[in-house]
C-alpha positions as CSV (number, residue, x, y, z in Angstrom):
1,M,218.9,14.4,-76.7
2,G,216.8,17.8,-76.5
3,C,218.4,21.3,-77.1
4,P,222.0,21.8,-75.9
5,K,221.9,23.6,-72.9
6,R,224.4,26.3,-73.7
7,I,221.9,27.6,-76.6
8,T,219.1,27.8,-74.1
9,V,221.0,30.1,-72.1
10,S,221.7,32.0,-74.9
11,L,217.8,32.4,-75.8
12,L,217.0,33.1,-72.3
13,S,219.4,35.7,-71.8
14,F,218.7,37.2,-75.0
15,L,214.9,37.4,-74.2
16,G,215.8,38.7,-70.7
17,F,218.1,41.9,-72.3
18,L,215.0,42.2,-74.8
19,I,212.4,43.1,-71.9
20,I,215.1,44.8,-69.7
21,Y,216.4,47.2,-72.2
22,G,213.2,47.7,-73.5
23,Y,212.2,49.4,-70.3
24,R,214.4,52.8,-71.5
25,T,212.2,53.1,-74.4
26,V,209.2,52.5,-73.0
27,I,209.3,55.1,-70.7
28,T,210.7,57.7,-73.4
29,I,207.8,56.9,-75.5
30,I,204.9,57.4,-72.5
31,M,207.0,60.5,-71.7
32,I,206.8,61.8,-75.4
33,Y,203.1,61.1,-75.3
34,V,202.0,62.2,-71.6
35,I,203.9,65.5,-71.6
36,K,201.5,68.7,-73.1
37,D,205.0,70.0,-73.7
38,N,205.4,68.1,-76.7
39,D,204.0,68.9,-80.1
40,N,203.9,66.1,-82.0
41,N,200.8,66.9,-84.6
42,K,202.8,68.1,-87.6
43,A,202.9,64.9,-89.4
44,T,202.2,61.2,-89.1
45,L,202.3,57.9,-90.9
46,F,199.0,56.7,-88.5
47,K,195.7,58.0,-87.5
48,E,195.6,60.4,-84.3
49,C,195.4,58.9,-81.2
50,T,191.9,57.3,-80.2
51,I,192.3,57.4,-76.5
52,N,192.6,61.1,-76.4
53,G,190.3,62.6,-73.9
54,T,189.0,59.7,-72.7
55,A,189.7,57.7,-69.3
56,F,192.8,56.0,-70.7
57,D,194.1,59.2,-71.5
58,L,196.7,61.4,-69.3
59,Q,198.5,64.8,-70.3
60,L,200.7,66.0,-67.8
61,D,202.0,69.7,-66.9
62,W,205.5,68.5,-66.9
63,S,208.2,70.1,-69.2
64,V,210.5,68.2,-71.4
65,A,213.6,68.7,-69.3
66,I,212.0,66.7,-66.4
67,S,212.0,63.7,-68.3
68,Q,215.4,64.6,-69.2
69,Y,216.0,64.2,-65.6
70,F,214.2,60.8,-65.2
71,N,216.8,59.4,-67.4
72,T,220.1,61.1,-66.0
73,A,218.5,59.4,-62.5
74,Y,218.3,56.0,-63.7
75,F,222.0,56.3,-65.1
76,M,223.3,57.7,-62.0
77,G,221.8,54.7,-60.3
78,Q,223.3,52.2,-62.8
79,V,226.9,53.8,-62.3
80,I,226.5,53.7,-58.4
81,S,226.3,49.5,-58.8
82,Q,228.4,48.6,-61.4
83,L,231.4,47.5,-59.6
84,P,229.4,46.5,-56.6
85,G,227.6,44.3,-59.3
86,G,230.7,42.6,-60.6
87,I,231.8,42.0,-57.1
88,L,228.7,40.4,-56.1
89,A,228.5,38.1,-59.4
90,A,232.2,37.2,-58.4
91,R,231.2,36.3,-54.9
92,F,227.5,34.8,-55.5
93,S,225.5,33.5,-58.2
94,P,225.2,35.8,-61.1
95,T,222.4,33.8,-63.0
96,K,220.2,34.7,-59.3
97,L,221.4,38.3,-59.7
98,F,220.4,38.5,-63.0
99,G,216.9,37.0,-62.7
100,G,216.2,38.7,-60.0
101,A,217.4,42.0,-60.9
102,I,214.7,41.8,-63.7
103,F,212.2,41.0,-61.3
104,I,212.6,44.0,-59.4
105,S,212.8,46.4,-62.0
106,G,209.5,44.4,-63.6
107,G,208.0,45.5,-60.5
108,C,208.9,48.8,-60.6
109,F,207.1,49.1,-63.9
110,W,203.8,48.3,-62.1
111,V,204.0,50.9,-59.5
112,L,204.7,53.3,-62.4
113,A,201.8,52.3,-63.9
114,F,199.5,53.4,-60.8
115,L,201.5,56.3,-59.1
116,M,203.5,58.1,-62.1
117,K,200.9,60.7,-62.5
118,Y,200.5,61.8,-58.9
119,S,204.1,63.3,-58.9
120,P,207.5,63.2,-61.1
121,V,209.6,62.5,-57.7
122,V,207.7,59.4,-58.0
123,V,209.1,58.5,-61.4
124,F,212.5,59.8,-60.6
125,V,212.8,57.9,-57.4
126,T,211.7,54.6,-59.3
127,R,213.8,55.3,-62.0
128,F,216.9,55.5,-60.0
129,I,215.9,52.1,-58.2
130,Q,215.6,50.3,-61.6
131,G,219.2,51.8,-62.7
132,L,220.4,50.8,-59.1
133,V,219.3,47.1,-59.2
134,E,219.8,46.6,-63.3
135,G,223.2,47.9,-62.8
136,V,224.3,44.5,-61.7
137,C,222.8,42.7,-65.0
138,L,225.6,42.8,-67.7
139,P,228.4,42.2,-65.1
140,S,226.4,39.1,-64.0
141,M,225.7,38.4,-67.8
142,S,229.7,38.6,-68.1
143,S,230.0,35.5,-65.9
144,V,227.5,33.3,-67.6
145,M,228.9,34.0,-70.8
146,S,232.5,33.2,-69.3
147,A,230.9,29.8,-68.5
148,W,228.4,28.9,-70.9
149,A,230.2,29.9,-74.1
150,P,233.1,27.5,-75.6
151,K,235.9,29.1,-76.8
152,S,235.0,28.6,-80.7
153,E,231.4,29.5,-80.3
154,R,232.4,32.6,-78.0
155,T,231.6,35.9,-80.1
156,R,228.2,33.9,-81.8
157,I,227.3,33.0,-78.1
158,V,227.5,36.4,-76.6
159,G,227.0,38.1,-79.8
160,F,223.6,36.2,-80.0
161,S,222.5,36.9,-76.2
162,Y,223.3,40.9,-76.6
163,S,221.8,41.6,-79.5
164,G,218.6,41.1,-77.5
165,I,219.8,44.9,-76.3
166,Y,219.7,46.5,-79.4
167,L,216.3,44.5,-80.5
168,S,214.6,45.7,-77.4
169,I,214.3,49.1,-79.3
170,T,212.4,47.8,-81.8
171,V,210.2,46.0,-80.0
172,A,209.5,48.1,-77.1
173,S,208.9,51.2,-79.7
174,M,206.3,49.4,-81.9
175,I,204.7,48.1,-78.6
176,T,204.7,51.3,-76.8
177,G,204.1,53.4,-79.8
178,A,201.0,51.5,-80.5
179,T,199.3,50.8,-77.0
180,T,199.8,54.1,-75.7
181,C,198.3,55.5,-78.9
182,Y,195.4,53.1,-79.0
183,V,195.1,51.2,-75.8
184,S,196.2,53.2,-72.4
185,W,198.6,55.1,-72.0
186,N,200.0,53.1,-69.0
187,A,199.9,49.8,-71.4
188,G,203.6,49.6,-71.9
189,F,204.5,49.4,-68.0
190,F,201.8,47.0,-67.5
191,I,203.2,44.8,-70.5
192,Y,206.8,44.7,-69.8
193,G,205.9,44.5,-65.9
194,S,204.3,41.5,-66.4
195,L,206.7,39.9,-69.3
196,S,209.5,40.5,-66.7
197,I,208.4,38.9,-63.8
198,T,207.3,35.6,-66.0
199,W,210.7,35.6,-67.5
200,S,212.6,35.9,-64.3
201,L,210.8,33.1,-62.6
202,F,211.2,31.1,-65.8
203,W,215.2,32.1,-65.7
204,L,215.4,31.1,-61.8
205,C,214.0,27.7,-62.1
206,T,216.2,26.4,-65.2
207,I,219.5,28.4,-65.6
208,Y,222.8,27.2,-63.4
209,D,225.9,29.3,-62.7
210,S,228.4,26.5,-64.5
211,P,227.9,23.6,-66.8
212,T,229.3,21.7,-64.3
213,L,226.4,22.4,-61.7
214,H,224.0,21.4,-64.5
215,P,222.4,18.1,-63.4
216,S,221.2,16.9,-66.9
217,L,224.3,18.2,-69.0
218,D,224.6,15.7,-71.9
219,K,227.9,13.6,-73.0
220,K,228.5,15.3,-76.2
221,E,228.2,18.9,-74.4
222,S,230.0,18.0,-72.0
223,C,233.0,17.2,-74.2
224,I,232.7,20.2,-75.9
225,F,232.8,22.1,-72.6
226,E,235.7,19.9,-71.6
227,E,237.8,20.6,-74.6
228,E,236.9,24.3,-75.2
229,G,235.4,26.0,-72.1
230,S,237.0,28.1,-69.7
231,H,236.8,26.4,-67.0
232,I,236.6,29.4,-64.7
233,Q,235.8,28.8,-61.0
234,V,232.2,29.2,-59.8
235,A,231.3,32.2,-57.8
236,S,233.0,32.1,-54.1
237,A,234.2,34.0,-51.0
238,A,238.0,33.0,-52.4
239,V,237.3,34.1,-55.9
240,A,236.2,37.7,-54.7
241,K,239.1,37.8,-52.3
242,N,242.1,36.9,-54.7
243,V,240.8,39.6,-57.5
244,P,244.1,41.0,-58.8
245,W,242.9,44.7,-58.5
246,T,246.5,46.2,-59.3
247,R,247.2,44.8,-62.4
248,I,243.7,45.4,-63.5
249,F,243.7,49.5,-62.8
250,T,247.1,48.8,-64.8
251,S,246.1,47.4,-67.6
252,P,246.1,49.3,-71.1
253,P,243.6,47.2,-72.4
254,V,241.2,47.9,-69.9
255,W,241.4,51.6,-69.9
256,V,240.8,51.6,-73.5
257,L,237.9,49.0,-72.7
258,F,236.7,51.9,-70.1
259,L,236.8,54.9,-72.5
260,L,234.8,52.3,-75.2
261,N,232.3,51.9,-72.4
262,F,231.8,55.7,-71.9
263,T,231.7,56.7,-75.4
264,R,229.6,53.4,-76.1
265,S,227.1,54.0,-73.0
266,W,226.9,57.8,-74.5
267,V,225.6,57.1,-78.2
268,L,223.7,54.1,-76.6
269,A,221.7,56.5,-74.2
270,T,221.5,58.7,-77.0
271,M,219.8,56.1,-79.5
272,M,217.6,54.6,-77.2
273,T,216.5,58.1,-75.1
274,E,217.1,60.8,-77.3
275,I,216.2,59.6,-80.8
276,P,212.6,59.7,-80.2
277,Q,212.3,63.1,-78.9
278,Y,214.5,64.3,-81.8
279,F,211.9,62.7,-84.2
280,A,209.4,64.8,-82.4
281,D,211.3,68.2,-81.8
282,V,213.0,68.2,-85.6
283,F,209.8,66.4,-87.7
284,G,206.7,66.8,-85.3
285,L,205.7,63.3,-85.5
286,N,203.4,61.8,-83.6
287,V,204.2,58.9,-80.9
288,A,203.2,55.8,-83.1
289,S,204.8,57.1,-86.0
290,I,208.1,57.7,-83.9
291,G,207.7,54.1,-82.5
292,F,207.1,52.7,-85.9
293,L,210.4,54.5,-87.6
294,T,212.3,54.2,-84.4
295,G,211.7,50.6,-84.7
296,F,213.5,49.7,-88.0
297,P,217.0,50.1,-87.2
298,P,218.0,47.9,-84.4
299,I,216.5,45.4,-86.5
300,L,219.4,45.6,-88.9
301,M,221.9,45.9,-85.5
302,A,220.7,42.6,-84.3
303,V,220.5,40.6,-87.7
304,S,224.6,42.2,-88.4
305,M,225.5,41.4,-84.8
306,I,224.4,37.7,-84.9
307,S,226.3,37.3,-88.2
308,S,229.4,38.9,-87.8
309,G,229.8,36.9,-84.3
310,I,229.6,34.0,-86.3
311,F,232.1,35.3,-89.2
312,F,234.5,36.3,-86.6
313,D,234.2,33.0,-84.9
314,K,235.1,31.2,-88.0
315,L,237.4,33.2,-89.2
316,I,239.6,32.9,-85.8
317,K,239.2,29.5,-85.4
318,R,240.8,28.9,-89.1
319,G,243.4,30.7,-88.3
320,K,242.9,33.3,-90.8
321,I,243.0,36.1,-88.4
322,S,244.0,36.7,-84.3
323,V,241.5,37.3,-81.8
324,T,242.8,41.1,-81.1
325,F,242.6,41.8,-85.3
326,G,239.3,40.3,-85.6
327,R,238.1,42.6,-82.6
328,K,239.9,45.8,-83.7
329,L,238.3,45.4,-87.1
330,A,234.9,44.5,-86.0
331,I,235.0,47.8,-83.7
332,S,236.8,50.3,-86.3
333,I,233.9,49.0,-89.3
334,G,231.1,49.0,-87.1
335,F,231.3,51.8,-84.6
336,G,233.2,54.1,-87.2
337,S,230.3,53.7,-89.6
338,E,228.2,54.5,-86.8
339,A,229.9,57.5,-85.3
340,V,230.2,59.3,-88.8
341,V,226.3,58.4,-89.4
342,I,225.4,60.3,-86.3
343,L,227.4,63.1,-87.6
344,V,225.6,63.6,-90.5
345,L,222.2,63.0,-89.0
346,G,222.6,66.3,-87.2
347,F,222.5,68.1,-90.7
348,V,219.3,66.3,-92.2
349,R,216.1,68.0,-92.7
350,S,213.9,65.2,-94.1
351,Y,212.3,62.0,-91.1
352,A,212.4,59.4,-94.1
353,V,216.3,60.4,-95.1
354,A,217.1,60.4,-91.1
355,S,215.2,56.8,-90.7
356,F,217.4,55.7,-93.8
357,L,220.7,56.6,-92.4
358,L,219.5,55.3,-88.8
359,I,219.2,51.9,-90.4
360,I,222.9,52.1,-92.2
361,G,224.3,53.2,-89.1
362,E,222.7,51.0,-86.5
363,G,222.9,47.8,-88.8
364,L,226.7,48.3,-89.4
365,A,227.2,49.1,-85.8
366,G,226.2,45.6,-85.1
367,L,229.4,44.7,-86.5
368,G,231.0,46.4,-83.6
369,T,228.9,45.4,-80.8
370,A,230.0,41.6,-81.9
371,G,233.7,42.6,-80.8
372,Y,232.9,45.0,-78.2
373,Q,230.4,42.6,-75.9
374,V,233.0,40.0,-75.6
375,N,236.3,41.6,-74.9
376,P,235.6,41.5,-71.2
377,V,235.6,37.6,-71.8
378,D,238.5,37.4,-73.7
379,L,240.9,39.7,-71.4
380,A,240.2,37.8,-68.5
381,P,237.1,34.8,-68.5
382,Q,237.6,34.7,-64.6
383,Y,237.0,37.9,-63.7
384,S,235.0,39.3,-66.1
385,S,232.4,40.2,-64.2
386,V,234.6,42.4,-62.0
387,L,235.9,43.9,-65.5
388,V,232.6,44.3,-66.7
389,G,231.5,46.1,-63.3
390,L,234.9,48.4,-63.8
391,V,234.5,49.6,-67.7
392,R,230.7,49.7,-66.9
393,L,231.5,53.4,-64.9
394,G,231.8,54.2,-68.4
395,L,227.9,54.2,-67.7
396,L,229.0,58.3,-67.0
397,G,228.6,58.6,-70.7
398,A,224.9,57.8,-70.5
399,T,224.4,60.3,-67.4
400,I,226.3,63.1,-69.5
401,S,225.0,62.4,-72.5
402,T,221.3,62.7,-71.1
403,A,221.9,65.7,-69.0
404,M,223.7,67.4,-72.1
405,A,220.6,66.9,-74.1
406,G,218.6,68.2,-71.3
407,A,220.5,71.3,-71.2
408,L,221.3,72.1,-75.1
409,R,217.6,70.8,-76.5
410,Q,215.5,73.9,-77.5
411,K,213.0,71.9,-79.4
412,N,214.4,73.1,-82.7
413,A,216.9,71.2,-85.4
414,E,219.6,73.4,-84.3
415,S,220.2,72.5,-80.8
416,W,219.4,68.4,-82.3
417,T,222.6,69.5,-84.6
418,R,225.1,70.5,-81.8
419,I,223.7,67.2,-79.3
420,L,224.3,64.7,-82.6
421,V,227.8,66.5,-83.6
422,I,229.1,66.1,-80.1
423,T,228.0,62.6,-79.9
424,G,229.2,61.2,-83.2
425,S,232.9,62.8,-82.4
426,I,233.5,61.4,-79.0
427,H,232.4,57.8,-80.2
428,L,234.9,58.4,-83.4
429,F,237.3,59.3,-81.2
430,A,237.1,56.0,-78.7
431,V,237.1,54.0,-81.6
432,V,240.5,55.5,-83.1
433,C,242.2,54.5,-79.6
434,F,241.0,50.9,-79.2
435,A,242.3,50.4,-82.8
436,V,245.4,51.5,-81.1
437,F,245.5,50.0,-77.7
438,G,242.6,47.3,-77.9
439,S,243.5,43.7,-77.2
440,G,241.8,40.5,-77.5
441,K,244.2,38.2,-75.8
442,E,243.7,36.7,-72.2
443,Q,246.0,39.0,-70.1
444,E,248.8,37.4,-68.1
445,W,247.3,38.6,-64.8
446,A,243.9,36.9,-65.6
447,K,245.8,33.7,-66.3
448,S,247.5,33.0,-63.0
449,A,244.2,34.0,-61.0
450,Y,243.6,29.8,-61.6
451,T,246.7,29.1,-59.5
452,Q,245.8,31.5,-56.7
453,I,242.4,30.6,-55.7
454,K,242.3,28.2,-53.3
455,T,239.1,26.2,-54.1
456,P,237.6,22.8,-52.2
457,E,238.4,19.7,-53.4
458,K,235.1,18.9,-55.4
459,E,236.0,22.1,-57.7
460,Y,239.3,20.1,-59.0
461,I,237.4,17.7,-60.5
462,S,235.7,18.7,-63.6
463,T,234.5,15.5,-65.4
464,Y,231.5,17.6,-66.8
465,G,229.2,14.5,-66.5
466,S,231.3,11.8,-67.6
467,T,230.3,8.1,-66.6
468,S,233.8,6.6,-67.0
469,D,234.4,4.7,-63.9
470,T,238.4,4.8,-64.9
471,P,240.9,7.5,-63.4
472,Q,241.1,10.3,-65.6
473,I,244.3,12.8,-66.1
474,K,242.9,16.6,-66.7
475,T,244.4,19.8,-67.2
476,D,243.0,22.8,-65.8
477,T,243.6,26.4,-68.1
478,S,246.5,27.3,-65.7
479,G,248.5,24.2,-66.6
480,I,247.7,22.2,-63.1
481,K,247.4,18.4,-63.8
482,Y,245.1,16.3,-61.9
483,N,243.7,12.7,-61.3
484,N,240.2,11.8,-60.1
485,D,239.0,8.5,-59.8
486,Q,235.3,6.9,-59.2
487,K,236.0,7.1,-55.5
488,G,236.3,10.6,-55.1
489,N,240.4,10.3,-54.7
490,V,242.1,13.7,-56.6
491,T,245.6,13.6,-56.8
492,I,247.1,16.8,-58.2
493,L,249.9,16.9,-60.4
494,N,252.5,20.0,-60.1
495,I,254.1,20.4,-63.5
496,S,256.9,22.8,-61.9
497,N,258.2,19.9,-59.3
498,Q,256.4,17.0,-60.3
499,Q,255.6,16.5,-56.9
500,E,251.9,14.6,-56.2
501,Q,249.9,15.7,-53.5
502,S,246.9,13.5,-53.0
503,K,243.3,14.0,-51.2
504,K,240.4,12.2,-50.2
C-alpha cells in the first residue's frame, strides 16, 4: 500500500518550508559575523570562532544599517510578487511554481557564497531577486493544500506542513552559527543552496497538483478525497478568469485576515531577522551562542502547531466547536500570548530570561499559527492561492519592521525596548480585531465559483482512481449532480430544474 500520498505531500512541503525560510536566518547569522561593526565578544557559551584570521574568515567594513536594508530589499521583492503569485497559481501548476521558486532562490545562495564579499550591491540585488521568486511560494502552497488536505484533516496537515517555516529558524540558526564559526564564513550558503536544489528536483518529479491527477492513488485514499476533499478545479485559464475580485475586496473576513498577515509578517520578520541582532546588541553574545539560543523557541512552536492542529481538528469534527470559534480561540491564545511576551522582552536585561521568554512565547504562538495559516483555505478553497496572494500583501509589515529596526537601533538596550514595544502592541491589536471580525466559514462568493467556471468534460469526472464499471452519480460542492459511466459518457443533472444535459 505504501505511504498515503497526502502524507508525502505534507512531508515534502514541510521540508520545503524548512529550507526556504531558513534562508532568512542564514543571511542574518552570516551578517552578524562578517560585519566588523558587530561587537560580540562580551559573553559566550562556546569557544571563540576558530576561523578568525584564516583563509576561511571574512570581515567587511559595512555598517549594520546596510544589513538591515538587505532584509528590506528581500521583503520588497516578496510584496511585489504576492498577488501575481496567487494569480499564477490559479492559472498554472502550483506545485511547479513552488518547486521552481525554491530552485532559483537556492541558486542565488551560491551566487552570494562567491560574490558577496565584493560589494553590498550584489547582496541587495540578490536578496531582492530571492524575495521576488519566494513570493509565489505561500500562494502556491495554499492551492496545493486546498487540493490535498481533506476537511477532517485540514488543520493538522496544513499545520504540519507550515511548521517547517518556524522550525527553520532552529535548524538554520544552529547549522549556520556553528559552520560560520568553525568551518567557513560562507558554509551556510553552500549548505542551503545545495539542499534547496536537491529538494526542488525531487518535489517536481513526485508531487501532483491534485489527487485526481496522481497516477497511483490507492482506492482507500481515493474514497477519503471523494468524501472529504475540496473538489476544487485544477489551475486553468478559466479558474483565473473567474476570480470574484469585487466580492473578495468587500469581504470583512478577508480584510481582517490581511491585518493579521500584516502584523504577523511584522512579528515573524522580527523573530527571524532581528532577534539574533538583539542578542548581539543587548547581551554581546558571539555568533555561535546566538545561533544556539535562538534555535530553541521555534522547536516548541513547531510542536505546539502540529499538536494543536490535531486537537482542533478533533474538536471540530466531533461538533464540540465551530470552525470559526476554533480559529478565533487558537489565534487569541497563541498570538495574544506571544504579543505579551514581546512587550515584556523589551525590558529584560538577562539573556537567560530573554531566552526562556522566547521559548514560552514562540511555543504558545504555535496555537495561533495552526489557525492562521489554514484560514484562507477555510474562506475560499477554490481561490485560496489568490486570497493568500492578496492578504500576503501584508508583508509590507515585514518591510516596515526591518526598516524601523534599522532606523531605531542604536546598539543599546533602550533602542531595542522601543522596537519590541511597538512590535508587541501592533500584534495585540490585530489579535483583538480577528477575535471580533474573523471567520472560519466558506464564503458565499467562494461557493458560487464552482458553478461559474466552465471546465472541460473530463474535469467533471471525479472517480479518484475508482475502477468501477458501473455508472456513478456524484455531486460536486456546488450541488450539481452528474453521472458518468465507463464509456466516458457524462450526464449533468441540474438540481434546480431537473433538466439533463448529455455529453460525449
